[in-house]
PDB file of N, CA, C and O in Angstrom:
ATOM      1  N   UNK A   1      89.045  88.224  92.349  1.00  0.00           N
ATOM      2  CA  UNK A   1      90.102  88.947  93.131  1.00  0.00           C
ATOM      3  C   UNK A   1      89.845  90.401  92.974  1.00  0.00           C
ATOM      4  O   UNK A   1      89.941  90.889  91.848  1.00  0.00           O
ATOM      5  N   UNK A   2      89.515  91.174  94.038  1.00  0.00           N
ATOM      6  CA  UNK A   2      89.280  92.573  93.812  1.00  0.00           C
ATOM      7  C   UNK A   2      90.654  93.315  93.559  1.00  0.00           C
ATOM      8  O   UNK A   2      91.676  92.937  94.131  1.00  0.00           O
ATOM      9  N   UNK A   3      90.645  94.266  92.781  1.00  0.00           N
ATOM     10  CA  UNK A   3      91.762  95.159  92.449  1.00  0.00           C
ATOM     11  C   UNK A   3      91.444  96.564  92.798  1.00  0.00           C
ATOM     12  O   UNK A   3      90.429  97.094  92.345  1.00  0.00           O
ATOM     13  N   UNK A   4      92.280  97.208  93.598  1.00  0.00           N
ATOM     14  CA  UNK A   4      92.124  98.616  93.951  1.00  0.00           C
ATOM     15  C   UNK A   4      92.943  99.473  93.203  1.00  0.00           C
ATOM     16  O   UNK A   4      92.535 100.601  92.926  1.00  0.00           O
ATOM     17  N   UNK A   5      94.198  99.028  92.792  1.00  0.00           N
ATOM     18  CA  UNK A   5      95.165  99.927  92.314  1.00  0.00           C
ATOM     19  C   UNK A   5      95.994  99.170  91.299  1.00  0.00           C
ATOM     20  O   UNK A   5      96.151  97.954  91.415  1.00  0.00           O
ATOM     21  N   UNK A   6      96.538  99.872  90.289  1.00  0.00           N
ATOM     22  CA  UNK A   6      97.486  99.319  89.315  1.00  0.00           C
ATOM     23  C   UNK A   6      98.817  99.908  89.505  1.00  0.00           C
ATOM     24  O   UNK A   6      98.853 101.122  89.705  1.00  0.00           O
ATOM     25  N   UNK A   7      99.972  99.215  89.474  1.00  0.00           N
ATOM     26  CA  UNK A   7     101.199  99.698  89.648  1.00  0.00           C
ATOM     27  C   UNK A   7     101.960  99.593  88.298  1.00  0.00           C
ATOM     28  O   UNK A   7     101.932  98.529  87.680  1.00  0.00           O
ATOM     29  N   UNK A   8     102.623 100.644  87.837  1.00  0.00           N
ATOM     30  CA  UNK A   8     103.467 100.680  86.743  1.00  0.00           C
ATOM     31  C   UNK A   8     104.853 100.488  87.107  1.00  0.00           C
ATOM     32  O   UNK A   8     105.404 101.345  87.797  1.00  0.00           O
ATOM     33  N   UNK A   9     105.468  99.473  86.726  1.00  0.00           N
ATOM     34  CA  UNK A   9     106.782  98.999  87.158  1.00  0.00           C
ATOM     35  C   UNK A   9     107.905 100.020  86.629  1.00  0.00           C
ATOM     36  O   UNK A   9     107.866 100.550  85.518  1.00  0.00           O
ATOM     37  N   UNK A  10     108.781 100.191  87.463  1.00  0.00           N
ATOM     38  CA  UNK A  10     109.867 101.084  87.053  1.00  0.00           C
ATOM     39  C   UNK A  10     110.568 100.709  85.792  1.00  0.00           C
ATOM     40  O   UNK A  10     111.181 101.560  85.148  1.00  0.00           O
ATOM     41  N   UNK A  11     110.497  99.437  85.409  1.00  0.00           N
ATOM     42  CA  UNK A  11     111.239  98.984  84.177  1.00  0.00           C
ATOM     43  C   UNK A  11     110.600  99.669  82.952  1.00  0.00           C
ATOM     44  O   UNK A  11     111.273  99.815  81.932  1.00  0.00           O
ATOM     45  N   UNK A  12     109.376 100.076  83.017  1.00  0.00           N
ATOM     46  CA  UNK A  12     108.683 100.836  81.942  1.00  0.00           C
ATOM     47  C   UNK A  12     109.027 102.260  82.083  1.00  0.00           C
ATOM     48  O   UNK A  12     109.352 102.948  81.114  1.00  0.00           O
ATOM     49  N   UNK A  13     108.956 102.706  83.298  1.00  0.00           N
ATOM     50  CA  UNK A  13     109.138 104.244  83.654  1.00  0.00           C
ATOM     51  C   UNK A  13     110.524 104.683  83.162  1.00  0.00           C
ATOM     52  O   UNK A  13     110.646 105.727  82.523  1.00  0.00           O
ATOM     53  N   UNK A  14     111.567 103.894  83.456  1.00  0.00           N
ATOM     54  CA  UNK A  14     112.917 104.367  83.299  1.00  0.00           C
ATOM     55  C   UNK A  14     113.193 104.731  81.922  1.00  0.00           C
ATOM     56  O   UNK A  14     114.011 105.629  81.719  1.00  0.00           O
ATOM     57  N   UNK A  15     112.559 104.093  80.846  1.00  0.00           N
ATOM     58  CA  UNK A  15     112.809 104.437  79.437  1.00  0.00           C
ATOM     59  C   UNK A  15     111.547 105.001  78.805  1.00  0.00           C
ATOM     60  O   UNK A  15     111.399 104.950  77.584  1.00  0.00           O
ATOM     61  N   UNK A  16     110.672 105.515  79.574  1.00  0.00           N
ATOM     62  CA  UNK A  16     109.369 105.931  78.932  1.00  0.00           C
ATOM     63  C   UNK A  16     109.654 107.083  77.977  1.00  0.00           C
ATOM     64  O   UNK A  16     108.848 107.238  77.060  1.00  0.00           O
ATOM     65  N   UNK A  17     110.612 107.850  78.060  1.00  0.00           N
ATOM     66  CA  UNK A  17     110.911 108.993  77.257  1.00  0.00           C
ATOM     67  C   UNK A  17     111.644 108.648  75.901  1.00  0.00           C
ATOM     68  O   UNK A  17     111.649 109.437  74.956  1.00  0.00           O
ATOM     69  N   UNK A  18     112.241 107.458  75.872  1.00  0.00           N
ATOM     70  CA  UNK A  18     113.099 107.162  74.639  1.00  0.00           C
ATOM     71  C   UNK A  18     112.834 105.771  74.114  1.00  0.00           C
ATOM     72  O   UNK A  18     113.502 105.346  73.171  1.00  0.00           O
ATOM     73  N   UNK A  19     111.873 105.030  74.691  1.00  0.00           N
ATOM     74  CA  UNK A  19     111.483 103.711  74.071  1.00  0.00           C
ATOM     75  C   UNK A  19     109.939 103.779  73.797  1.00  0.00           C
ATOM     76  O   UNK A  19     109.139 103.906  74.724  1.00  0.00           O
ATOM     77  N   UNK A  20     109.579 103.693  72.557  1.00  0.00           N
ATOM     78  CA  UNK A  20     108.055 103.858  72.221  1.00  0.00           C
ATOM     79  C   UNK A  20     107.355 102.669  72.804  1.00  0.00           C
ATOM     80  O   UNK A  20     106.201 102.811  73.208  1.00  0.00           O
ATOM     81  N   UNK A  21     107.952 101.512  72.882  1.00  0.00           N
ATOM     82  CA  UNK A  21     107.312 100.376  73.443  1.00  0.00           C
ATOM     83  C   UNK A  21     106.893 100.643  74.909  1.00  0.00           C
ATOM     84  O   UNK A  21     105.742 100.406  75.272  1.00  0.00           O
ATOM     85  N   UNK A  22     107.809 101.126  75.732  1.00  0.00           N
ATOM     86  CA  UNK A  22     107.578 101.450  77.072  1.00  0.00           C
ATOM     87  C   UNK A  22     106.609 102.523  77.342  1.00  0.00           C
ATOM     88  O   UNK A  22     105.805 102.468  78.272  1.00  0.00           O
ATOM     89  N   UNK A  23     106.704 103.546  76.474  1.00  0.00           N
ATOM     90  CA  UNK A  23     105.621 104.634  76.480  1.00  0.00           C
ATOM     91  C   UNK A  23     104.173 104.013  76.132  1.00  0.00           C
ATOM     92  O   UNK A  23     103.149 104.420  76.680  1.00  0.00           O
ATOM     93  N   UNK A  24     104.188 103.099  75.273  1.00  0.00           N
ATOM     94  CA  UNK A  24     102.848 102.544  74.745  1.00  0.00           C
ATOM     95  C   UNK A  24     102.222 101.675  75.930  1.00  0.00           C
ATOM     96  O   UNK A  24     101.030 101.702  76.236  1.00  0.00           O
ATOM     97  N   UNK A  25     103.206 100.898  76.554  1.00  0.00           N
ATOM     98  CA  UNK A  25     102.729  99.973  77.631  1.00  0.00           C
ATOM     99  C   UNK A  25     102.195 100.879  78.877  1.00  0.00           C
ATOM    100  O   UNK A  25     101.221 100.596  79.574  1.00  0.00           O
ATOM    101  N   UNK A  26     102.987 101.965  79.009  1.00  0.00           N
ATOM    102  CA  UNK A  26     102.638 102.772  80.174  1.00  0.00           C
ATOM    103  C   UNK A  26     101.223 103.476  79.884  1.00  0.00           C
ATOM    104  O   UNK A  26     100.346 103.548  80.744  1.00  0.00           O
ATOM    105  N   UNK A  27     101.103 103.944  78.693  1.00  0.00           N
ATOM    106  CA  UNK A  27      99.795 104.514  78.235  1.00  0.00           C
ATOM    107  C   UNK A  27      98.640 103.481  78.403  1.00  0.00           C
ATOM    108  O   UNK A  27      97.558 103.780  78.908  1.00  0.00           O
ATOM    109  N   UNK A  28      98.958 102.245  77.941  1.00  0.00           N
ATOM    110  CA  UNK A  28      97.873 101.173  78.077  1.00  0.00           C
ATOM    111  C   UNK A  28      97.526 100.999  79.488  1.00  0.00           C
ATOM    112  O   UNK A  28      96.340 100.915  79.809  1.00  0.00           O
ATOM    113  N   UNK A  29      98.539 100.934  80.425  1.00  0.00           N
ATOM    114  CA  UNK A  29      98.130 100.593  81.842  1.00  0.00           C
ATOM    115  C   UNK A  29      97.331 101.779  82.356  1.00  0.00           C
ATOM    116  O   UNK A  29      96.336 101.559  83.047  1.00  0.00           O
ATOM    117  N   UNK A  30      97.712 103.056  82.058  1.00  0.00           N
ATOM    118  CA  UNK A  30      97.043 104.227  82.517  1.00  0.00           C
ATOM    119  C   UNK A  30      95.559 104.215  81.971  1.00  0.00           C
ATOM    120  O   UNK A  30      94.608 104.474  82.709  1.00  0.00           O
ATOM    121  N   UNK A  31      95.419 103.903  80.656  1.00  0.00           N
ATOM    122  CA  UNK A  31      94.122 103.889  80.085  1.00  0.00           C
ATOM    123  C   UNK A  31      93.241 102.747  80.746  1.00  0.00           C
ATOM    124  O   UNK A  31      92.074 102.944  81.086  1.00  0.00           O
ATOM    125  N   UNK A  32      93.830 101.666  80.883  1.00  0.00           N
ATOM    126  CA  UNK A  32      93.124 100.525  81.700  1.00  0.00           C
ATOM    127  C   UNK A  32      92.635 101.071  83.028  1.00  0.00           C
ATOM    128  O   UNK A  32      91.470 100.915  83.392  1.00  0.00           O
ATOM    129  N   UNK A  33      93.468 101.660  83.682  1.00  0.00           N
ATOM    130  CA  UNK A  33      93.120 102.104  85.095  1.00  0.00           C
ATOM    131  C   UNK A  33      92.035 103.084  85.104  1.00  0.00           C
ATOM    132  O   UNK A  33      91.113 103.043  85.919  1.00  0.00           O
ATOM    133  N   UNK A  34      92.171 104.080  84.068  1.00  0.00           N
ATOM    134  CA  UNK A  34      90.986 105.055  83.946  1.00  0.00           C
ATOM    135  C   UNK A  34      89.636 104.409  83.616  1.00  0.00           C
ATOM    136  O   UNK A  34      88.580 104.751  84.148  1.00  0.00           O
ATOM    137  N   UNK A  35      89.757 103.459  82.706  1.00  0.00           N
ATOM    138  CA  UNK A  35      88.522 102.695  82.229  1.00  0.00           C
ATOM    139  C   UNK A  35      87.980 101.952  83.335  1.00  0.00           C
ATOM    140  O   UNK A  35      86.755 101.891  83.442  1.00  0.00           O
ATOM    141  N   UNK A  36      88.737 101.366  84.192  1.00  0.00           N
ATOM    142  CA  UNK A  36      88.212 100.471  85.276  1.00  0.00           C
ATOM    143  C   UNK A  36      88.046 101.379  86.555  1.00  0.00           C
ATOM    144  O   UNK A  36      87.733 100.841  87.617  1.00  0.00           O
ATOM    145  N   UNK A  37      88.237 102.675  86.490  1.00  0.00           N
ATOM    146  CA  UNK A  37      88.104 103.549  87.691  1.00  0.00           C
ATOM    147  C   UNK A  37      88.930 103.224  88.787  1.00  0.00           C
ATOM    148  O   UNK A  37      88.505 103.255  89.942  1.00  0.00           O
ATOM    149  N   UNK A  38      90.224 102.879  88.457  1.00  0.00           N
ATOM    150  CA  UNK A  38      91.214 102.415  89.420  1.00  0.00           C
ATOM    151  C   UNK A  38      92.311 103.482  89.723  1.00  0.00           C
ATOM    152  O   UNK A  38      92.625 104.273  88.834  1.00  0.00           O
ATOM    153  N   UNK A  39      92.847 103.525  90.835  1.00  0.00           N
ATOM    154  CA  UNK A  39      94.009 104.381  91.063  1.00  0.00           C
ATOM    155  C   UNK A  39      95.133 103.717  90.481  1.00  0.00           C
ATOM    156  O   UNK A  39      95.092 102.494  90.350  1.00  0.00           O
ATOM    157  N   UNK A  40      96.240 104.444  90.077  1.00  0.00           N
ATOM    158  CA  UNK A  40      97.494 103.780  89.711  1.00  0.00           C
ATOM    159  C   UNK A  40      98.664 104.447  90.229  1.00  0.00           C
ATOM    160  O   UNK A  40      98.574 105.633  90.545  1.00  0.00           O
ATOM    161  N   UNK A  41      99.763 103.814  90.355  1.00  0.00           N
ATOM    162  CA  UNK A  41     101.077 104.403  90.849  1.00  0.00           C
ATOM    163  C   UNK A  41     102.102 103.976  89.950  1.00  0.00           C
ATOM    164  O   UNK A  41     102.141 102.836  89.487  1.00  0.00           O
ATOM    165  N   UNK A  42     103.029 104.975  89.668  1.00  0.00           N
ATOM    166  CA  UNK A  42     104.253 104.731  88.897  1.00  0.00           C
ATOM    167  C   UNK A  42     105.415 104.722  89.834  1.00  0.00           C
ATOM    168  O   UNK A  42     105.661 105.630  90.629  1.00  0.00           O
ATOM    169  N   UNK A  43     106.132 103.599  89.678  1.00  0.00           N
ATOM    170  CA  UNK A  43     107.367 103.535  90.545  1.00  0.00           C
ATOM    171  C   UNK A  43     108.606 103.883  89.742  1.00  0.00           C
ATOM    172  O   UNK A  43     108.637 103.763  88.517  1.00  0.00           O
ATOM    173  N   UNK A  44     109.568 104.292  90.430  1.00  0.00           N
ATOM    174  CA  UNK A  44     110.917 104.489  89.835  1.00  0.00           C
ATOM    175  C   UNK A  44     110.970 105.765  89.103  1.00  0.00           C
ATOM    176  O   UNK A  44     111.832 105.834  88.227  1.00  0.00           O
ATOM    177  N   UNK A  45     110.177 106.839  89.302  1.00  0.00           N
ATOM    178  CA  UNK A  45     110.288 108.107  88.705  1.00  0.00           C
ATOM    179  C   UNK A  45     111.492 108.836  89.199  1.00  0.00           C
ATOM    180  O   UNK A  45     111.593 109.181  90.376  1.00  0.00           O
ATOM    181  N   UNK A  46     112.482 109.091  88.220  1.00  0.00           N
ATOM    182  CA  UNK A  46     113.685 109.716  88.695  1.00  0.00           C
ATOM    183  C   UNK A  46     113.959 111.038  87.988  1.00  0.00           C
ATOM    184  O   UNK A  46     114.826 111.790  88.434  1.00  0.00           O
ATOM    185  N   UNK A  47     113.260 111.346  86.912  1.00  0.00           N
ATOM    186  CA  UNK A  47     113.620 112.675  86.189  1.00  0.00           C
ATOM    187  C   UNK A  47     112.285 113.475  86.081  1.00  0.00           C
ATOM    188  O   UNK A  47     111.163 113.001  86.261  1.00  0.00           O
ATOM    189  N   UNK A  48     112.576 114.714  85.770  1.00  0.00           N
ATOM    190  CA  UNK A  48     111.497 115.702  85.557  1.00  0.00           C
ATOM    191  C   UNK A  48     110.710 115.310  84.227  1.00  0.00           C
ATOM    192  O   UNK A  48     109.488 115.450  84.164  1.00  0.00           O
ATOM    193  N   UNK A  49     111.421 114.842  83.230  1.00  0.00           N
ATOM    194  CA  UNK A  49     110.763 114.357  81.924  1.00  0.00           C
ATOM    195  C   UNK A  49     109.769 113.278  82.300  1.00  0.00           C
ATOM    196  O   UNK A  49     108.602 113.369  81.918  1.00  0.00           O
ATOM    197  N   UNK A  50     110.178 112.288  83.016  1.00  0.00           N
ATOM    198  CA  UNK A  50     109.341 111.181  83.398  1.00  0.00           C
ATOM    199  C   UNK A  50     108.142 111.724  84.104  1.00  0.00           C
ATOM    200  O   UNK A  50     107.012 111.364  83.774  1.00  0.00           O
ATOM    201  N   UNK A  51     108.352 112.569  85.054  1.00  0.00           N
ATOM    202  CA  UNK A  51     107.209 113.141  85.908  1.00  0.00           C
ATOM    203  C   UNK A  51     106.298 113.950  85.043  1.00  0.00           C
ATOM    204  O   UNK A  51     105.078 113.849  85.171  1.00  0.00           O
ATOM    205  N   UNK A  52     106.865 114.777  84.136  1.00  0.00           N
ATOM    206  CA  UNK A  52     105.933 115.530  83.258  1.00  0.00           C
ATOM    207  C   UNK A  52     105.171 114.572  82.342  1.00  0.00           C
ATOM    208  O   UNK A  52     103.992 114.829  82.099  1.00  0.00           O
ATOM    209  N   UNK A  53     105.706 113.571  81.854  1.00  0.00           N
ATOM    210  CA  UNK A  53     104.998 112.554  80.938  1.00  0.00           C
ATOM    211  C   UNK A  53     103.824 111.997  81.712  1.00  0.00           C
ATOM    212  O   UNK A  53     102.709 111.902  81.199  1.00  0.00           O
ATOM    213  N   UNK A  54     104.094 111.626  82.965  1.00  0.00           N
ATOM    214  CA  UNK A  54     102.987 110.959  83.738  1.00  0.00           C
ATOM    215  C   UNK A  54     102.005 111.979  84.235  1.00  0.00           C
ATOM    216  O   UNK A  54     100.834 111.629  84.384  1.00  0.00           O
ATOM    217  N   UNK A  55     102.372 113.205  84.504  1.00  0.00           N
ATOM    218  CA  UNK A  55     101.374 114.221  85.010  1.00  0.00           C
ATOM    219  C   UNK A  55     100.359 114.502  83.965  1.00  0.00           C
ATOM    220  O   UNK A  55      99.192 114.743  84.271  1.00  0.00           O
ATOM    221  N   UNK A  56     100.799 114.475  82.678  1.00  0.00           N
ATOM    222  CA  UNK A  56      99.891 114.715  81.523  1.00  0.00           C
ATOM    223  C   UNK A  56      98.841 113.652  81.254  1.00  0.00           C
ATOM    224  O   UNK A  56      97.907 113.786  80.463  1.00  0.00           O
ATOM    225  N   UNK A  57      99.100 112.559  82.011  1.00  0.00           N
ATOM    226  CA  UNK A  57      98.214 111.416  81.832  1.00  0.00           C
ATOM    227  C   UNK A  57      96.978 111.391  82.842  1.00  0.00           C
ATOM    228  O   UNK A  57      96.140 110.488  82.836  1.00  0.00           O
ATOM    229  N   UNK A  58      96.960 112.392  83.637  1.00  0.00           N
ATOM    230  CA  UNK A  58      95.878 112.489  84.655  1.00  0.00           C
ATOM    231  C   UNK A  58      96.296 112.173  86.053  1.00  0.00           C
ATOM    232  O   UNK A  58      97.490 112.098  86.346  1.00  0.00           O
ATOM    233  N   UNK A  59      95.349 111.987  86.914  1.00  0.00           N
ATOM    234  CA  UNK A  59      95.529 111.795  88.415  1.00  0.00           C
ATOM    235  C   UNK A  59      96.461 110.549  88.580  1.00  0.00           C
ATOM    236  O   UNK A  59      96.086 109.449  88.174  1.00  0.00           O
ATOM    237  N   UNK A  60      97.576 110.711  89.127  1.00  0.00           N
ATOM    238  CA  UNK A  60      98.563 109.606  89.336  1.00  0.00           C
ATOM    239  C   UNK A  60      99.209 109.680  90.582  1.00  0.00           C
ATOM    240  O   UNK A  60      99.430 110.807  91.025  1.00  0.00           O
ATOM    241  N   UNK A  61      99.592 108.590  91.304  1.00  0.00           N
ATOM    242  CA  UNK A  61     100.453 108.513  92.409  1.00  0.00           C
ATOM    243  C   UNK A  61     101.849 108.190  91.866  1.00  0.00           C
ATOM    244  O   UNK A  61     101.981 107.426  90.910  1.00  0.00           O
ATOM    245  N   UNK A  62     102.909 108.779  92.486  1.00  0.00           N
ATOM    246  CA  UNK A  62     104.285 108.672  91.954  1.00  0.00           C
ATOM    247  C   UNK A  62     105.119 108.396  93.118  1.00  0.00           C
ATOM    248  O   UNK A  62     104.998 109.013  94.177  1.00  0.00           O
ATOM    249  N   UNK A  63     106.052 107.371  92.898  1.00  0.00           N
ATOM    250  CA  UNK A  63     107.126 107.178  93.909  1.00  0.00           C
ATOM    251  C   UNK A  63     108.389 107.137  93.127  1.00  0.00           C
ATOM    252  O   UNK A  63     108.374 106.747  91.959  1.00  0.00           O
ATOM    253  N   UNK A  64     109.520 107.536  93.737  1.00  0.00           N
ATOM    254  CA  UNK A  64     110.827 107.469  93.163  1.00  0.00           C
ATOM    255  C   UNK A  64     111.736 108.495  93.735  1.00  0.00           C
ATOM    256  O   UNK A  64     111.399 109.309  94.595  1.00  0.00           O
ATOM    257  N   UNK A  65     112.960 108.393  93.174  1.00  0.00           N
ATOM    258  CA  UNK A  65     114.143 109.109  93.721  1.00  0.00           C
ATOM    259  C   UNK A  65     113.963 110.671  93.401  1.00  0.00           C
ATOM    260  O   UNK A  65     114.667 111.495  93.984  1.00  0.00           O
ATOM    261  N   UNK A  66     113.035 111.038  92.493  1.00  0.00           N
ATOM    262  CA  UNK A  66     112.761 112.432  92.148  1.00  0.00           C
ATOM    263  C   UNK A  66     112.239 113.095  93.430  1.00  0.00           C
ATOM    264  O   UNK A  66     112.331 114.312  93.584  1.00  0.00           O
ATOM    265  N   UNK A  67     111.717 112.327  94.303  1.00  0.00           N
ATOM    266  CA  UNK A  67     111.169 112.997  95.579  1.00  0.00           C
ATOM    267  C   UNK A  67     112.150 112.639  96.763  1.00  0.00           C
ATOM    268  O   UNK A  67     112.474 113.520  97.559  1.00  0.00           O
ATOM    269  N   UNK A  68     112.600 111.412  96.875  1.00  0.00           N
ATOM    270  CA  UNK A  68     113.414 111.036  97.967  1.00  0.00           C
ATOM    271  C   UNK A  68     113.993 109.701  97.756  1.00  0.00           C
ATOM    272  O   UNK A  68     113.361 108.862  97.113  1.00  0.00           O
ATOM    273  N   UNK A  69     115.171 109.441  98.261  1.00  0.00           N
ATOM    274  CA  UNK A  69     115.631 107.984  98.235  1.00  0.00           C
ATOM    275  C   UNK A  69     114.852 107.240  99.347  1.00  0.00           C
ATOM    276  O   UNK A  69     114.194 107.889 100.161  1.00  0.00           O
ATOM    277  N   UNK A  70     114.916 105.866  99.396  1.00  0.00           N
ATOM    278  CA  UNK A  70     114.242 105.185 100.523  1.00  0.00           C
ATOM    279  C   UNK A  70     114.862 105.638 101.809  1.00  0.00           C
ATOM    280  O   UNK A  70     116.073 105.821 101.936  1.00  0.00           O
ATOM    281  N   UNK A  71     113.890 105.825 102.849  1.00  0.00           N
ATOM    282  CA  UNK A  71     114.382 106.258 104.169  1.00  0.00           C
ATOM    283  C   UNK A  71     113.799 105.373 105.170  1.00  0.00           C
ATOM    284  O   UNK A  71     112.846 104.670 104.832  1.00  0.00           O
ATOM    285  N   UNK A  72     114.278 105.319 106.424  1.00  0.00           N
ATOM    286  CA  UNK A  72     113.760 104.555 107.567  1.00  0.00           C
ATOM    287  C   UNK A  72     112.578 105.349 108.051  1.00  0.00           C
ATOM    288  O   UNK A  72     112.419 106.538 107.778  1.00  0.00           O
ATOM    289  N   UNK A  73     111.680 104.564 108.852  1.00  0.00           N
ATOM    290  CA  UNK A  73     110.484 105.240 109.386  1.00  0.00           C
ATOM    291  C   UNK A  73     110.777 106.522 110.208  1.00  0.00           C
ATOM    292  O   UNK A  73     110.070 107.524 110.102  1.00  0.00           O
ATOM    293  N   UNK A  74     111.888 106.444 111.058  1.00  0.00           N
ATOM    294  CA  UNK A  74     112.156 107.581 111.799  1.00  0.00           C
ATOM    295  C   UNK A  74     112.707 108.722 110.923  1.00  0.00           C
ATOM    296  O   UNK A  74     112.381 109.880 111.185  1.00  0.00           O
ATOM    297  N   UNK A  75     113.494 108.454 109.938  1.00  0.00           N
ATOM    298  CA  UNK A  75     113.949 109.489 108.997  1.00  0.00           C
ATOM    299  C   UNK A  75     112.796 110.147 108.226  1.00  0.00           C
ATOM    300  O   UNK A  75     112.823 111.338 107.915  1.00  0.00           O
ATOM    301  N   UNK A  76     111.700 109.253 107.908  1.00  0.00           N
ATOM    302  CA  UNK A  76     110.559 109.763 107.251  1.00  0.00           C
ATOM    303  C   UNK A  76     109.828 110.720 108.075  1.00  0.00           C
ATOM    304  O   UNK A  76     109.385 111.754 107.575  1.00  0.00           O
ATOM    305  N   UNK A  77     109.663 110.411 109.424  1.00  0.00           N
ATOM    306  CA  UNK A  77     108.953 111.283 110.310  1.00  0.00           C
ATOM    307  C   UNK A  77     109.751 112.638 110.375  1.00  0.00           C
ATOM    308  O   UNK A  77     109.150 113.712 110.376  1.00  0.00           O
ATOM    309  N   UNK A  78     111.117 112.555 110.428  1.00  0.00           N
ATOM    310  CA  UNK A  78     111.890 113.756 110.440  1.00  0.00           C
ATOM    311  C   UNK A  78     111.682 114.663 109.199  1.00  0.00           C
ATOM    312  O   UNK A  78     111.547 115.883 109.295  1.00  0.00           O
ATOM    313  N   UNK A  79     111.666 113.972 108.013  1.00  0.00           N
ATOM    314  CA  UNK A  79     111.383 114.646 106.775  1.00  0.00           C
ATOM    315  C   UNK A  79     110.025 115.340 106.794  1.00  0.00           C
ATOM    316  O   UNK A  79     109.903 116.481 106.349  1.00  0.00           O
ATOM    317  N   UNK A  80     109.043 114.679 107.288  1.00  0.00           N
ATOM    318  CA  UNK A  80     107.733 115.232 107.303  1.00  0.00           C
ATOM    319  C   UNK A  80     107.636 116.513 108.207  1.00  0.00           C
ATOM    320  O   UNK A  80     107.090 117.565 107.874  1.00  0.00           O
ATOM    321  N   UNK A  81     108.277 116.243 109.449  1.00  0.00           N
ATOM    322  CA  UNK A  81     108.173 117.408 110.352  1.00  0.00           C
ATOM    323  C   UNK A  81     108.922 118.623 109.880  1.00  0.00           C
ATOM    324  O   UNK A  81     108.521 119.764 110.111  1.00  0.00           O
ATOM    325  N   UNK A  82     110.049 118.344 109.194  1.00  0.00           N
ATOM    326  CA  UNK A  82     110.822 119.469 108.659  1.00  0.00           C
ATOM    327  C   UNK A  82     110.054 120.204 107.556  1.00  0.00           C
ATOM    328  O   UNK A  82     110.012 121.431 107.468  1.00  0.00           O
ATOM    329  N   UNK A  83     109.473 119.381 106.753  1.00  0.00           N
ATOM    330  CA  UNK A  83     108.802 119.994 105.505  1.00  0.00           C
ATOM    331  C   UNK A  83     107.469 120.569 105.890  1.00  0.00           C
ATOM    332  O   UNK A  83     107.072 121.534 105.237  1.00  0.00           O
ATOM    333  N   UNK A  84     106.743 120.109 106.846  1.00  0.00           N
ATOM    334  CA  UNK A  84     105.420 120.607 107.256  1.00  0.00           C
ATOM    335  C   UNK A  84     105.497 121.246 108.658  1.00  0.00           C
ATOM    336  O   UNK A  84     104.454 121.626 109.189  1.00  0.00           O
ATOM    337  N   UNK A  85     106.538 121.366 109.204  1.00  0.00           N
ATOM    338  CA  UNK A  85     106.699 122.078 110.407  1.00  0.00           C
ATOM    339  C   UNK A  85     105.712 121.463 111.488  1.00  0.00           C
ATOM    340  O   UNK A  85     105.038 122.219 112.188  1.00  0.00           O
ATOM    341  N   UNK A  86     105.637 120.122 111.613  1.00  0.00           N
ATOM    342  CA  UNK A  86     104.738 119.519 112.563  1.00  0.00           C
ATOM    343  C   UNK A  86     105.294 119.384 113.928  1.00  0.00           C
ATOM    344  O   UNK A  86     104.615 118.882 114.824  1.00  0.00           O
TER     345      UNK A  86
END
């Protein structure tokens, strides 16, 4: 089964700053992604501390409330057009 991307579940991200087990698991997933030359995404990023922790781990895709709550397709288009003046 081909794998293109690894996803880090929010259950690890939510406590990555104060639970050493969650930080170790997150580090292991990121290390595995780098070794296998895979992209990875972290879900549930809500704080700047979480974001900083992940940014120091290398190239990463991030989703979470730190950027935006979930929005509908039409609201997403509106956000993009406002942000990038499209």
